[in-house]
C-alpha positions in Angstrom: 88.7 80.3 114.7 88.2 78.6 111.4 90.1 79.2 108.2 90.0 82.6 106.5 89.9 83.2 102.8 91.0 86.7 102.1 90.5 88.3 98.9 91.0 91.9 97.7 90.8 93.8 94.5 93.6 95.9 93.6 92.6 98.4 90.9 92.9 102.1 89.7 90.0 104.3 88.9 91.9 107.6 88.9 95.0 107.5 86.5 96.1 110.8 87.9 96.8 109.1 91.3 97.5 105.4 90.8 99.5 104.9 94.0 96.4 106.0 96.1 94.3 103.5 94.4 96.8 100.6 93.8 98.9 100.8 97.0 96.4 102.6 99.2 98.9 105.4 99.9 97.8 107.5 102.7 100.5 109.9 103.8 103.7 107.8 104.1 101.8 104.8 104.8 100.8 102.0 102.2 97.5 100.1 103.0 98.7 97.3 100.8 102.1 96.9 103.0 100.0 97.2 106.2 97.3 94.6 105.3 100.1 92.1 104.0 101.9 92.6 107.2 98.8 91.7 109.2 98.0 88.8 107.1 101.6 87.5 107.3 101.3 87.7 111.1 98.5 85.6 111.1 100.1 83.1 108.6 97.0 83.9 106.2 97.7 83.8 102.3 95.4 86.2 100.6 94.4 86.3 97.3 94.9 89.8 95.6 93.0 90.4 92.3 95.1 92.9 90.4 93.8 94.7 87.5 96.3 94.6 84.7 94.2 96.2 82.1 96.0 99.5 80.8 98.5 99.1 83.6 101.3 100.3 81.3 100.1 103.7 82.4 101.0 103.2 85.8 103.7 100.5 85.3 106.1 101.6 88.2 103.0 101.6 90.6 102.2 98.0 89.5 105.5 97.0 89.9 105.5 98.1 93.4 102.2 96.4 94.1 103.8 93.0 92.7 106.9 93.4 94.6 105.1 94.1 98.0 102.6 91.1 97.4 105.6 88.7 96.4 107.6 89.8 99.5 104.8 88.7 101.8 104.3 85.5 99.8 100.6 86.7 99.0 98.8 85.2 95.8 98.5 87.6 92.7 95.7 86.7 90.4 93.9 88.7 87.5 91.3 91.2 87.6 89.8 93.1 84.6 88.0 96.5 84.4 87.8 97.3 80.5 87.6 100.8 81.3 91.1 101.1 82.0 92.0 99.5 78.5 91.3 102.8 76.4 89.3 106.0 76.7 85.4 105.3 75.9 85.7 101.6 77.0 82.8 100.9 79.5 83.5 99.4 83.2 82.0 96.1 82.5 82.8 93.3 80.3 79.2 92.6 79.6 78.9 95.9 77.6 81.5 94.4 75.0 81.0 91.9 72.4 83.2 88.8 72.3 86.0 90.1 70.3 86.3 93.2 72.4 86.5 91.0 75.6 88.9 88.6 74.0 91.3 91.5 73.2 91.0 93.0 76.6 91.5 89.8 78.6 94.4 88.6 76.3 96.0 92.1 76.8 95.5 91.9 80.6 96.9 88.2 80.7 100.0 89.4 78.7 100.6 92.2 81.2 100.0 89.9 84.2 102.6 87.6 82.9 105.2 90.2 82.1 105.0 91.6 85.7 104.7 88.4 87.6 106.5 85.8 85.3 103.7 83.4 85.5 100.2 82.7 83.9 97.2 83.6 86.2 95.1 80.7 87.6 92.1 82.7 88.7 90.2 85.5 86.9 87.7 87.9 88.5 85.7 90.2 86.2 85.1 93.7 87.8 81.8 94.1 89.3 80.4 90.6 88.4 80.7 91.7 84.7 80.3 88.3 83.2 78.3 87.0 80.2 78.2 84.2 77.9 81.0 85.9 76.0 83.4 85.8 79.0 82.5 82.2 79.7 83.5 81.3 76.0 86.8 82.9 76.3 
């Protein structure tokens, strides 16, 4: 078989149950741990795009996500859904003006660095939500 590039978005759309979304919690099992274990068995480094927007609301769960990914040697990169930033914000960056996008992306980068200790190298906007403002950032 040829090379495999595995990518996965890790995001939360239900603040009441972040562990279900971010960790894939199902009973006592964590989908994230299972997937990372399978990738590790196959010597595949995945790229996990973690949404750090508004992650202070579920900081303990994000810390657990980062710990699991690092323990398996998986790559962690930046993902953004602005709806997690604050109540009333839309789901897509394209619905925001440049200064709003800048504020959200800068905040997400700051959180990324705080949790991982490094700067992101890759950015993926949620739901292909890019426009000229995003590219100019």
